[in-house]
N, C-alpha and C positions, 0 to 999 in steps of 0.2 A: 504494499499499500504506499502511495506516495503522500507523505503527510503535508497537509494544508499549511502546517506551521512553517514549512521551509519557505513559502512564498510570502508569508505575511511578517513573521518575525525577523527574518534575516535579509529583508530587501536591501538594506543599505551595506550588508556584509559582502567581502569577495567571494567569488564563486570557485567551484572545484578547480584544484591543481594550482593554488595561488601561492605566492610568497609573502610572508608576513615578517616585517622587521620589528625586532624586540628591543626596547630601550633598556640597556644595561648599565646606564651611567659609564659608558666605555670611555668617556673622557675624564673619568675619575674625579668628580667633584669630592672634596673632603667632607667627612662627617663632622668636623669641627673639633676633633680631639686627636692628640698625638698618639703614635703607635697604634692606630686603628685602621681598619680597611676603609675603603671609599664608601660615600653614602650608597645605601641600597645593597650592601655586602656585609656578611658576617664572616668572622674568623673561626675555624674548626681548630680549637686548641686540644681536642680529645687526646688525652696521653701525652701532652706535651707541656713544657713550661713556657710562659710568655716570655721570660728573659732570653730565651733562645731564637726569638724571631724579632726583627726589627722592620717596621713598616713606614713608608713616607710618600708623599705625593709631591711631584716636582712643581715649580712654577710654571705656568703656561708659556710655550715658545712664541715665536713671532706669528704662528698660525692659530694660537690659541689652544694648542694641544699639550696635554699633561700626561706625564708617565706614573705609573704605580710602581714603586721600587720596594724590593723585598730583599733582606740578607738574613741568612739562617746559620746556625752553628752546626758543629759536627754531630750534635745529639738528634738533629732533625732527619728522619728518614724521607718524610714528605709533609708539606704544609699546605693546606687548602684554604681558599676563600670561596664562599658561596653566596649566590644571589639571595635577596630576601624573599623573592616571589616565586611560587610554583607556576609553572606553565603547563597547559593542558596539551597532550599530544595523542596521536593516533598511530596505530602500526603503519609503518612505511614512510611517516614523516622523516624529513632530513633536517637535522640542525647544522647549519653552515655558520662556523665562526671564522672571523677574519681580523686581522691586525697586525702588529708589529711587536717583536720580542728582541731582547738582548740579554747578555750576561754570561756568567761562568757555569750556569747549570741549566738542566732540562726544565721547560714549562710545558705541562700537559693542559689542554682545554677540552672541556667536555661538560658532563652533568651528572649529579646524583639522580637516579631513576626510582620512582615510587610506583607500587601498585596500590591503589586507593592510599591510606596513610602508612603503608608498610614499606620500609625501605628495601629495596630489592639489589642494588648494587650501582655501579658506575659504569658510564660510557664515555670514552674520550680518545683523542688523538694527540700526538706529539707535535709541539712547535720547533722542537730540535733546540740546538745551541747555537749561539752566535755572539761574538763579542761586541759587535755593532748591530742596531737595529736592521732586522730582516723581516720582511713580510711573510705572513702565513695565512693558509686557507684550510681549514679542517672541516671535513663533512662526517657527520655520525648519524646513522640510520636507526630509527626506533624498531627494535625487535624484541622478542621475548627474552627475559632475563630470569633464570630459575624456573623457567617453564610458565612464567606469568608475563603478560603483557603490560609494561608501564602505562599509566594514564596521565602522570605528570612528572615534570623533570625539573631540577633547580640547576641552572648554569654554574659551573665551577672553573677555578683556576688553581692548578697544582704546581707547587714549586718543589722539585725533587732534590733531596740531599742537601748537603752544605753548599753554599754559594751565594752570588749576588744575581738578583733577577730584575729585568724591567720589562714593563709590558705598556703598550699604549694604543690608542685608537681601536679599542676592542669592540667588535660588532657581532650581532647575531641575527641571522635571518632563518626563519622556519619555512622550509619548502614543504608545503601541505600536501599530503597524497590524496586529498579530497577536500571539498568544501568546508568552510567553517561549520557549517550545519550537521556535518557529520559528527563533529565533536560533541554537539548537544544531544545526539541521537539516544544516548542511554541515560540521559538525565531529564528532569522536568525543568521548564523554562518560564520565566515571566518577564515581560517587557514593561517597564516603568515609563509612563508618559507624563507630559506636563499637563497640568489642569488648564482649562480654558480661561480661567480667571483666578486671581488671588482670593483665597477664602477670606470671609469676614470674621469667622471664628477662629480660635487659636488651634483647634483640632481638625479643621476642614470638615465638620459634620454636615454642612449643607448638602441635601441629597441631590440637588440639581448639578452640583459640580461633577457627580460620579457617572452620570448616564452614559458617557462615552469611554469610560475606563474599564478595560477587560477584567473579568472576574476569574479567579483561581479557585477550582473546586476539586472535590474527590479526595479527602484526607484518608490515610491508611493507618492502620493500628500498629503500634510499635511492636507488639507481642507476636504478630504473625504476618505482618504486611498486607493483611486483608483490608479491602475498602471497608469503611465504617458505615454502619446503618445511615440511611438517609436522614432519619429523625434526630440523629445526633451529629450530623455533618457540620462541617466548618468550610466557610467561603471568605475569600478576600478580595480587596482591592488595594492597589499601591499607586500613588501618583505623587508628583512634586510640583513645586511652584518656582524653582531654581534656587530657593534657600532652604526649604524644609521637605522631608519626606513624610507624606500623610499615610497613615494605616487605617483601613477600614474593615474591620473583621466581624463577621456575622457568625454567631454560634447558635444553631439549632439546639433546642433543649426542651424535650417533652415534660421534664420534672423541674419546672422553675422553681418551686419551693423548696426542692431539695438542694439547691445550690449551696456550696460552701464557700465562705470567704474569710480571709484574715482580718478581724476586726481592727487590728493595729495598723492596717495598710502598709505592711511591710517595713514599718519603722524599726523593727527588731531583727531585720533581716528576711530572706525569702522564706515563706512558709507554703506547703502545698495547700492549695485551694482550687477552685475552678478559675482556670486562668488561661490566657493565651500568650504565647511566646514567640518572639521574633528574634532570629540570629542571623547575622551577616558578617562576611569577612572577604578581604580582597585575596586571600591566599588560604587554601585549605590547610596548610602546615602550620598556620598560626592561631592562637585563640580568637574565637569569633566574638564580636560585640554581641551581647546577649541582653535582651530586653523582655520584661515580663509585665503583663497587665491583668488586673483582675476585674470582676464584675461590680465592684464597687468604686472603681476609678483609680485604684492604687497603680503606681508604676515603680519599676525597680530596674537598675542596671548593674550587672554584675561588676565587680571591682570598681565601682564608681558611687559617688554620693549624689550624682545627678538624677533628678526626677523630671518627668516630662508631662506636659498637659494631656489629659485623658478626659473624654466624656463618654458616658454610657446611655444606651437607649435600651429599654426592656419591653418585651411584648408577651403575649400569653405563652408562647412556645419558642422564644428565642432571646438572645441579648445580643447587642452590637457594640463594639468597642472602636472608638475614634482617637488617634493619638497623632502627634507631630514630633519628629525628631530633626534637629538641624542637621543638614548634610555634612557641614564641616565637622560634625561630632559623631558621624555614623559609624566609622571604622575604628579599629583598634590599633594600638602600636603606632600611633602617628601616621598611618597611612593617609595618603591625600586623595580625596574623592574626586573622581574625573567622569565626564559624561563619555559614554561610548565604551568604556572599559567594562570587562567581564567581572562580576562579582558573584558570590556564592551565598545562598541564603536558605533558610527553612523558616516555616511558621508551623508552630506546633500548639497543641491544646491539651491541657491537663483537666480531665473530668472526674469529679468526685460525687457529683449528684446520682443518685439512684443505684449505687452499688459500689463495686471494687473500682480503685482508681485506674482509669484508663488514659493512655497516651496516644495521641494521633497526630499526623503531621502531613503537609503538602508533599514533601519528598520522603521517601522511606527512610527509617533510621533515626527520626526525631533529632538527637544531637550529633549524629555521626556525620561530620564534615565531608567525609569521603562521598557521601550520597546527597550532599546538598544540591538543590537546583540552581540553575544558572540565572542571573539577574543582570539585566542590562538596561540602564538608564539613557532615555533618549531626550534630547533637549528639543523636544517637538511635541505638539499634541497628538493624540491617538489618530489612528486611520479612521476614515469615515465608517467602514463596515465593521464595527466592533463586534458584532455576532460572529463573524468569521474568525476573529482573533480569538474570542471565547472558545469556539469550537476546536481551534487548534491547540490551545493550551490544555484544554481538558478532554482530548480525544480519548484517552484511555478510560476516563470516568464515564464518558458517554457511552462507550461500547460496553462497560460493565453494567450500566443501567439498562440498556437494551437486552443484553444476555441475561440479566436477571429477570427482567419481566418475561422473556421468552421462555426461561427455564421453569419459572413459577407458575405460568399458565399453559404449559404445554400437556398437563395432565388431563386424562379423561375425568369425568365425574367419579367414576369408581376408583381411580387411582388416587383422586384427591381425598376420597373418604378414607381409603386404606392408609394413607400418609398420617392422617390425624385421628384415626379410630382409637389410638392408645391414650389419647387425651379424652376420649368420649365428647367431642365437640363438633364434628363435621355434619350438622343437621340443623334444621330450622332456619332461623335467621342468618346464622353462620354461612349455611349453604346458599342461601339466596344473595348474600353479599358477594360471595365467591362469583357466583354466576354473573352478577352485575359488573364486578371488576374484570372478569374474563372478556366480556363484551367490550368494555371500554378499552382494554389492552391493545386490541388490534387497531385502534384509531389514534395512537399516540404518534406525534410527529417531533416536535420540539423538546430540547433538553428540559426546558421549564415544565412542559406537561409530564415528562418522564419523572421529574423529581416529585411533583405534586402527586402522581399517581403512586409512586413508591411509598410515600408516607401513608397513603390510605392503606396500601397493602401491608405494610409493616404493622399497622395498628391492627388490622384483621389477623394477621399471623400471630400477633401477640394474644389475642382473643382465644384463637384456635389452640395455642399452646397453653392456655390457662385450663389445666385439666379438671375434669369432673369425675366424681365418683359416685356410683349407686349406693345408696343407703337403704337397707331393709329392715323394718322395726316390726317385731311381733308384740301385738298389744292384747293381753288377755281379757281386760275389761274395758274397752274403748268408751263405754259410757262414763267413765270417770274423767274423760278428757273432753272438755267443752270445745276448746280450739287449740290447733296445732300450728306453730309457725316455724319456718326456715328463714333465718334472716330477716324477720319481719313480714314474710310472704306466707298467707295461709296455705296450709297442707291439709287436704281432706282426712278426717280422723276415720279409721278402720282397724280391723284385726290384723290386717297385713298392710303395712304402709311402705311405699317405695318413693324415693325421690333423690335427685342428684344434688350433691354439694361441689361447689367449686374447690379448687385448690386454695389452701390458706386456711384462715380463721373463720369458723361459723358458729352461729348461735342457734340452737334448738330452744323454743320457749313453748309454753302451754298454759292455757287457762284450765284449771281442774276443779273437780267437786271437792270442797273441803272435807276431810275426814275419810274419803274413799281411799282404798288401796290401789296404787299405781304399780302395775306389772308391765313393764316393757323391756324387751331385750333387743339389742342390735346384733344382727346376724353376723357371725365371724368376729365380732368384737366385744368379748367379755369384759375387756378392760373399762368399758364405758358403765358398766352395771352399777347403778345406784348413785352415780356421780352427778347429782342434782342440788341445786340451791333452791329454796322455797321461801315464798313470802305471801303474807296475807293482805299486803296493801301495795298498790302501785299508783295511787293517786297523785303522788309528787314525782312519779317517774315515767313521763310519757313516752321516753324512748326505750323501755324495758325489753322490747323485742329485738333490738338491734345489738350488734357486736360492740359498739362503742360505749354501751351502758354498763357502768361500774356495779357490779352486783355483789361485791365482797361483804357488803353489810348484811346480805341475806344469810339466813342459816343453812348449814347443810342437812340435807334430807337424812333422817335416821333410817338407813337402809339395812335390809337383812343381807344374808351371803349370796342370795340370788338377784339382788339389786331392787327388791321391792320396797316401796316406802309409803307412808301415810301422806296423803295430799294435804297442802294448803290451799290457797287460792291461785297461786302462780308458781311456775317452776321453770328454771333455765339450766342448760348445760352447754358448755363451750367446747367445740370440737376443733382440733387442728389436724389437718390432713395435707401432707405432701405426697406427690405422685411417686416420688422415691426419696432416697437418703439425701439428694442434693437439692431438694426444694427450697424455696425462698426462705421458710422459717426452719432451716435446718439446724441440726445439733452437731453434727459432724462436720470437719473440714471438707472442702470439694476434692473428692477422690472418687476414681471410677470404681474401685474395690479397695477392701483393707487386706494387705499382704502380711501373713505371718510366716516367718522363717521357722523351720523345724527347731524345736528346743530352744526357744528364744523368749526374751522379755520385750515388752512395749509400753510406752506411756501414752495410751489412746486418749486423744483430747476431745473433750466435748464442750460445747458452749452452754452456759447457764444464763438464761434471760427470760423475760416475760414478754411474749409477743403481743400482749394487749397494753392498754394505756394505764394499766395499774399493776401493782406488784402482786405476785402470786405466793402467798405463804403455804407451808407444808408441802414443798415442792420435792418431788421424787422422780428418780430416773430408774426405769426398770429395764433388765437385760435378761435375756435368756441365751447362755453361751453353751456350746459343747462342753462336756466334761473335761475335754483337753485343756480348757482355758480356765485358769483361775485368777481372782483378783487378789493381789499382794497387799501388803501394809501400805497405807496412805501416809503422807507426812503428818506429823503432829500439829504443825502450824497450818492455819488456812487463811488464804487472803484472796482478794478478787482475781488475781492473775494465776491462782493456784488453789482452788477450793478443795477442801476435804469434807466428805459427807459426815454428818453427826452420827449417823447410824447406818449398818449394812445388814440387811436380812438376806440368807441364803438358803434356798430350798433345792435339794437334788430330786430330779424326776426323770425317768425314762433316758438316761444318758445325757441330760442337760442339767444345768445348775441356773436357777433363776434368782437373780440378784435385785433387791430393792435398795437403791441408795438414796437415803433421806438427807437432803440438803437443807431442811429446816425452813425457817419463816423469813430469813433474811437475804436468801441467796438470789431468787429470781426477780430482779428489778426490772421495771419497765424502761427506765432510762439508762441502763448499763448492759454491757456485755460482761460476763465473768466466765472463768475458764476452769475446767477441772481435768487434771491428768490422772487417768485410770491406770494404775499400775498393774499390768497383766503378764502372766506367765503361760506361755503355750508349750505343752509337752506332746510331741507327735506320737501317734500309735498306728497300728494297723487299720484302726477306724478312721483315722484322719492323719495322712501323711502327705508327702511332697506330691504336688500336681492335682490334689483334691480341692474341690470347691464346696462351699457351705455358706449359710446365711446366719447372722447374728440378728435376732428378734429384739426390738427395743420400743419403748414408748415413754413419754413423760406424763405426769399427772400432778395436779394441785387442785384440791377441792373439786369443784365442778368443771375444771378445765382438764381436758384429756386428748391427748395425741392418739390418734388411731394408729394401731401397731404398724410399725414399719420394720424393713429389713435391710440390713448392711451386707452387700455382697462381700465374701471373703475367699481367700484362696491361700493355699499352703505352698510356700516356695522352699528350696533346698536351705539346708543348714549353712549358717554364715561360716565362711572359710577363708578369710583373709590372712595377709601376712605383714608383719611390721617390717618396713624397710629399715635398713641400718643406718643411714644418713639422711635421706630425704624425709623431712618433717611431716607427720600426720597428726594433726593437733585436735583435740577435742575441747571445745570451750563452751561453758556453761550458759544456759538460756537464762535471759532476764526474767525475773519473777517467778521462776520455776522452783516449787517446793517438792522435795522427795523425801522419803523416809531414809534412814540410814541403812537399812537392809536392802532396799531397792537401789539405792546409789551403788552399794558394792556389787551388786549383780550387774548393774549397768556398766560399771568400770570393767568387769570381767568380760562382757560382751563386746565392749568396744575394743579391747585387747584382741579378741577373736576377729574383730572387723578389720585389724591392721592399724588401729591408732597407736602411735608410739610415743605420744607425749599428751599430757592434760594440762590445761591452763585453768588454774584455780583462781577464782577472783576474790578480791578484798572488798568490793563495792557493795555486796550483799550483806548489810550490817544488821543482822538479826540477832546480835548478842552471843552468849555462850553456846547455844545450841548449834549455830552456824559454824562457830569456830570449831567446835568439836568435830562436826562433820566434815569440815575441811581437812583437819588433821587426820581423820580416818581415811579420807579419799587419798591423802598424799601417801599414807602408809600402804594402802591398797595398791595404788599405781606403782609404788616402788617395787612391791613384792610381784607385780605383773610384768616388770622390766620396762615399764614406762618411764619416760623423762618427765620431769615436772617443770612447768612455768607457774609463775605466780603473778597475777595482774595487779598493778599498783593503783588503781582507781584514779588514773590520771594524774597522779602525783609523780613528779612535782610541777608539771607543766602547767596545771590549773591551781597553782598556788599551794601554799603550806596548811590549808584548812584541814585536809583529809585527816591527818594523824595529829595534828598540833603537837609535833615533836620538837626535835632539835632545830629543823629549819624555821619553824614557827617562832621559837624562842629567840632565835638570832635576828629575824626581821623585826619582832616586836621590840627589841632592844635598839635597833638602828633605824630611825625614821628615814635617813638618807637612802637606805636599801628598799624602801617601801614604794609600791608603784603610784604614779599620779594617774588618776583616771581621767576620761575625758571630761572636760569641764574644770580641770585643774585641782580637783580635790584629791586628797589622801585620806582614804576611808578605812584604813586597817582594822579589820574586826567588826565594822559598824555599817550596816547591820551583819548579822552572822550569815553571810553568803560567801561561797568559795572565792568569788572573784574579789572580794575585799580582804583577801589575805595574799595578794599578789606582790611579787618582788619586781624591782626595777631591773629589766634584763640587761641594760648597759652597765649598771653598777655590779650586778652579779658575774657578768662575763669579763669584768676588769678588776676593780678594786676588791671585789668580795669573791673572786674566783676560788681561792684556796678554802675560805670559810664554807662556801656553798658545797663544795665537795666533801669537806669533813661532815657537814650536817646531813646531807642526804644519805652518806654512807652510814651515819649513824642511825638515821630513821629506817634505812632499809634493813639494818641489822635487827633493830628493836621491834618493827611492826611487821616486817615481811619474813625474815628468817626465823623469828621467834615462833610465828604461825605455821611455817612451812620450811623447816630447817633443810629439807632434802631437795629444795628447789634447785634447778639448773640455770634458770634465766628468770629475769624480771620482763615482764610484758607491759609496756605503757602505751596507752592511746594518746598520742600526741596530736590530737584533733582539735584545731581551733583556727578560727578566721578572723584576722585582725580587726575587722570593722563590724563583726555580727553581733547584733543585740546589745544588751547592757553589760554583757560580762568581758568581751574581748577588747574593746578599744582601751589600750594602755601602751606604753607608759609615755606620758607627755611632760616629764620633768625637764628642767633646762638641760641636763646632761644629754638625754635621748634626743631632744630636738636639735641640739648643736651637732651631734654626730650624724643624724639624719641629713642636715643641711650639707655637710661635708661629703656623705655618701653620694648625694646627687648633684653636688656642685651648685647648690642653691645659695646665691650670694646677692651682691648688688645692694646690700644693706636692707634687704627685705625682712621685715620682722615676722617670724613664724610662730603661730599659736595652734593649738589642737584644732580649732576652727578653721584657720586658713589652710592647715594641711589637709582636712577633710574636704574642703571645697576645691582646692587646687592641685593637691598631690595625693589623691585618694589611692591610685594604683601604686605609686612609688612607695608610700607608707606601707602598704601591705607587703611589698617586696622586703622592705627594711625590716619590718617585724618578724617575718618568716625566717629571715636571714639570722637575726638574733636568736629566734627559736632554735636554729640549728647550732648555733654556738652553745647555748645551754644545754641542749641535747648531748653535745660532746662532753661537757663537764659531767652530766649524769651517767655517760657511759664509763668515764673514768671511775666515778664512785662505785659503780657496779662491779668493773673489772677488778678493783681493789679488795673486793670480797670474793673474787674468784667466779663471778657470775657474769653471764652475757646479757646484754640488753637488746630486746626485741622492741622495735619501734613500729607501731601502727599509725598510719595517716591515710586520707584518702588519695587515690591516685591523682585527682585533679589539682592536689596541693603541690603543683610542680615547683614553686618558689621554695617551699620548705625542703623538698628533697635536694634542690641545687644547694641551698644553704648547708645542708648536712653532708657534703661531699666528702668521702673518705672518713666520716665519723661514725659510721653505723656498724654494728655487730650483725644484726639480722633485720633485714628490710621486710616489713609486712604491709603492703598496701592494701586497700579495700578493692581487690580485683579478682574476680569481676563484682564481688560484694552481692547486691541484691539481685541482680541479673543472673540467670543460669549461664554457666560457661559453655555454651554450645557454639554451634557455627556462627550465629549472629554476632557473638561477642569475641570470636576468634581473633579477628582483626584487632579489636581493642586490646586484647591481651597482649598481642605481639607488639602493639605500638607502646603499651604500658611498660614492658619490659624493656623496649629500646629507649624510652624516656628515662626510665630508672637507671640504666646503664650509663647513659650520657650524663645525668644529673648526679648520681652517687658514685659511679664506678663500679657498682655491684654487678655481677653476672648471675646471681641467684637471687630469688625472692620468695618469700612465703605468701601465696595468695590467700584470699579469704572468700568463703561461700557461706552465705546465710542459710540456715536450715529453714525449710517451709514452716510458716505459722510462728516465726520467732517473736513477732512483734508484740502480741498480747495486749492489743488496744482495747480499752474497756468503754468506749462511747457506745451510744444506742446504735445498733446495726453494724458495729465494727468488725463483727465476724463476717459480714459479706465483703469486707474490704481487705481480707487476709492476704498475706504474701504466700504465694504459691511456689516461687522458684522455678517456674516453668513458663512457656510460651503458648500454653493452652489454658482452658479454663479449669484445669485440675492439676493437683499434684501429680508428678510423674516419677514414682521412685526409680524406675529402671534408668532414667537419663543419667543419674548420678555416677554410674560407672563410667560413661564417657566424659562427663563434666571433670572427673578426678584426673582422667587421663589428659584431657586437653590442658588443663591447668599445670600439670606436671610437665608436659611437654613444651609449655610457653613460658613458665616462670622458673622452674628447674629446682627451687629450693624447698617447697613445701606447701601444704594446704591447711589453713586454719578453718575448721568446720565449726562455725559459730551457732551455738544453740543445741549441739548434739548431746551435750551433757544434760539429758532430761528431754522433755518433749516427745512427740509421736514418732515412731519408727516406721510403721507401714511398709516394712521391707527394704527400706534404704540401705540398712547395715549389710544386708546380703550384697547388694550391688556396689557399695562402696569396698566391700571386702573382695569383690572381683577386681576392682581397680588396684587395691593395695597389693594383691598378688602379682598382678601385671608389673606394677612398679617396682616391687621387690625383685622380681625376676631379672628385670633389665635396669636395675637401679643406676648404674654409671651412665648409661645412654641418657636416662631422664635428668641426670644431675649435669653432665658435662658434654652431652652431645650437641652438635652444632645442627640447627635446622637448615634444610636444604630440600625445598619441594621439587626443585629442578632435576632431582635425582630420579624421579618417577614421571612416566608419560602414560596418559591414558585419555581415551575419547568419551569416556562416560563418568569420570570422577576426577575432581581437581580440588585445590585448596578452595574454601577451608575444610573440606571433607577429607582432605589428605594431609597428613603432617609426616615429615620425614626427620629423623634424628640420626647422625652419623659420628663416629669416632674413628680417628685414623691413627696408625702407628702405635696401637696398644696391645697389650697382651691378651689374647683371646681366652675366654673362660675355659677352665680345665675341661669341663664335659665335652668341648668341641675339639680337643687335640690330645695327643699322647705325651708331648713335651712342650715346654714353654715356646709359643710362636707369636711373633709380631704380626698384626694384621690389622684389617678393617672390620668394624661391626656397624650394622645399620639397623633401625628399627622403623618400618613403615606401618603407619596407623591409618586405617580406612574406616571412616565414620558412616553410619546410616542413621538419620532421624526420622525416617518415614515409618509409616504403620505397616509397610510391606517389605519383602526382601528386595535386596538391591544387588543384582549380578553385575560384576565388573570384570573387565579384562585390563591388566596393567603391564606395563613395560618398565623393568628396573634398569636405569642407565648407570654407566660407569662403574660396573661391578669389578671388584678385584679378581685376579685369577683364581680358579678353582673355587668360586664362591658357592655356598650352599645357603639354603633357606629353611626356616622352620616356622610353620604357622602355629602360634601360640595355642596352647592345649592339645595340639597334635603331636604325636610320636614320630610322625614321619618326616624325613628329610628329603627335600626338592633338591636334586642334583643340578638341575639347570633352571635358576629362577628368574632368566631374562624376562621370559613372558609368562604370566600367571593369570589364571581365570579362577574366580571364587565368587561365593554369595555371601553378602553381608546381612546377617539376620536384621529384623525389624528393631529399631531403637537400640542398636548395639554397635559394635565396632569389631574389626579383625586386625590383629597385630602379626606382623610377619618380621622374624629376625633373620637377618642375612649376616653371613660372616666369610671372611676368606683371607688368606696369607697374602702379605704384601709382595 
């Protein structure tokens, strides 16, 4: 298909086969500083000392030409300068460099090549050597590197070895293999035109201004790249007036009342709420400018104190945001805005209303710059036919709309009924509405008509998927019931009553003859027998037949064992029915089934709440387990995030155990979500063993509230069989708010050792007094007995002040006012009020005058408070997570000493008086860099304190805190970034993990890092309906236990040092331990490759699988493992990892390249050796991986 976009949006751009000249500042204008590369270039000092390189720029000659001059010492093998801007390229493009060079050494000209944000390698040619200036012309063609096609390059000039070098008149021309439009083919695109007139309002909200401006549509979900439902879609328009960029963003929202907003309007930093986000950059390799706006009119810019005018318009099913940003402040890193240049952008939306937090965006990937759409500013008004431009921009969305309508209405009436029969809804009015829409579907023409139609269809589909259940009541004395109602609607009274209830909460109510015996039973649901409240007076309760009526003041009917009771005048029973265990008012996390490993334990999580508008006293949860499953001891302490029942009744019957867990009168609240972790032990037997499926029966009950019995699908999987790696760290970290009994904790540690966890990270921030301290000591002793290493977490001491322990550091700071931090506003508030941020130190003082005393104090506190609690600890783990400007806590220290040093660091002079306020207004970003560099210095002192106690220091911080990592260069023992953190480390985040490892290496010098993966449901948020917003650690709507095998392997192959599994010390297991055990066995089997193997996917060739579903690790010139040789032999070993994230098998054919002589291969878990592994065919199981070990003699 020829895209209409090519003729509309690129009319002013060169056509196929054109040459494009790139401005490199090849005449080398100065950056304004000595011994610095020219403006627009940066120096790559990685692994080099600055003192070994001297740079200068000559004065212009008679023709105005300057030369860039470099001299290097004998310590330099090669020194590079590189351009600040990445250039987009396509296969076959030719980079043509020209200019003049002179000097005693060789100069190479070329480029760093990148595939998305991942560094692939270099391409270059040599300009040779010449004592006098000699012209050169170098042509380099864009081709595959490491089996990946570069999509961006950064121009480079390399100075090889010791010598003196000169270069001048440098030019770059790109001979494009095809037109500019081909570069845009795999990206979305949006043209920004000039408004026809200057807006009168500061936000450009006048609707008349936007009638000729194209609209971007078709946002996709972050979790799976699927186009979002039309009723929740987002659309936007962008335009300018020559001075400002105006944003007009429309958010469709069916649940306007459910919108969540930060009432502080981001004054204390960015908070998750219903918001729209705009990101733009001039270069995919540099941080983007990032703007956020919410539905209350708040604005936020990352790393800046600037705020922008916003206006909000709200309708019944949408809200619109209008904002304006000055063009000269649009870009980051002092990049200059220019018309006609390519920029990269995305517009995203975070949506909290109506359920789990969802992210969607115009271009796939949300914040992934490698996928940002192209943005071109035109210094002209829009073309006359804006509709055609709209169609071109949104072609994929338009196709999706048409295909969705076609697929939804191609069903015959019989097929339609079959599709929805499981919900009990495809009849009556629903069927008539479907017939009406099917007739209308064939007449749609314009995108506007399709959008309106799909909104109607989504509403009907929602109704059709609201399931109904037939209820059958047997009434022995119908004459005792005058009137019967379902949700206020009359139901005829008879001896056999049948009616349908919708999914969710329903109320049965009846008017009865006082004193008569009411005898009614619900077929198949004995749990409802006798659960009625009765009253003799409803005169002051007109809504007594509805669900919203609070009947908690009515007395419970005095029912016998069969459920019969003596009538009053009125009676009510409240029923909860979910179609299955994943219903809207669910008790379990979102899972397809619950998995039990043979002979294992599990902390099955349930939610405790009232789905009504009032609390539910006497709340019980009832289970029927197979006798293979028993409930273990609960924790003695009970709190909202980890409730323990007051009482447990157990009855054995016919191979099952029926448990009634009584949570008492205070547990089930209408305004809160609470949690209970049920400690279970599963013992396999011939009756229930590996591969077998079964169901767990359950229901909730409280007074006249009853959940109709439900079933949790369950399955038995193999016994956990992991292996502890020797050096690669597999760390189990405790979950927030999770309480477990001592006995369960010890069993859990045993199971984690079987899983392959070789380290436990024991926290100090859970401060529940002696009981917790004793349990932590027990855990440390148990872990040591199991052969596990022990880390102890310091509760963010000392980076967040001396408050945690109030020990030696606290006493030192208290006695020295000059060492106390000055907060924003100039105050010193040490200890007042009693918040941790009021016990902070001045980082400049501590890193200079107070250096030795700080080390002494921290060492003493570590000894007294950490080693006294966990004497067998191998390392201290510190969360060094803090943002210099965020909220009330972090803006410090603004004493005279800090401000003076800040001014020196950034050469801020000219007699300008700096204060905390002027710094925030004018140097927001620079201060953030300065403060995080100081954090790096403090961290180094903390590491010294730990090392003098014989302990290593593990530093956790977010991957995005790049300034902190740079400030900590060569100061770290173990680097623990939050990578990938909340997202599952699958193919979608593979590129980010590789980027993160490269960034950490460049910033800190490390070659190994310990990653972090959050366990599903780790948050434990306790707001109403928060259980619907749970963290699943997957890209589907369910927790997917099996993916964690691949997740662990990807993290090991990308970060090389270890994995911190946050929350696994407690919480639900649901089979995850088995799959993690599979991963640790593979890691332990080939540990040296995971630790020290170099990644190189160019060593594999395939037509049906590629990166990120292929990862390759290789070690050369190493002693091969003993089991593959009869005597010590040097050789090459390689590990090929092939991943499948689909629900079905994936057959692949691969070709292994550059194999050593005599190479052999072994497919992991197979005992067979492949003698000729050049070409291999295999099948990757669903949601699994295949690992191939190759080895050969040098």
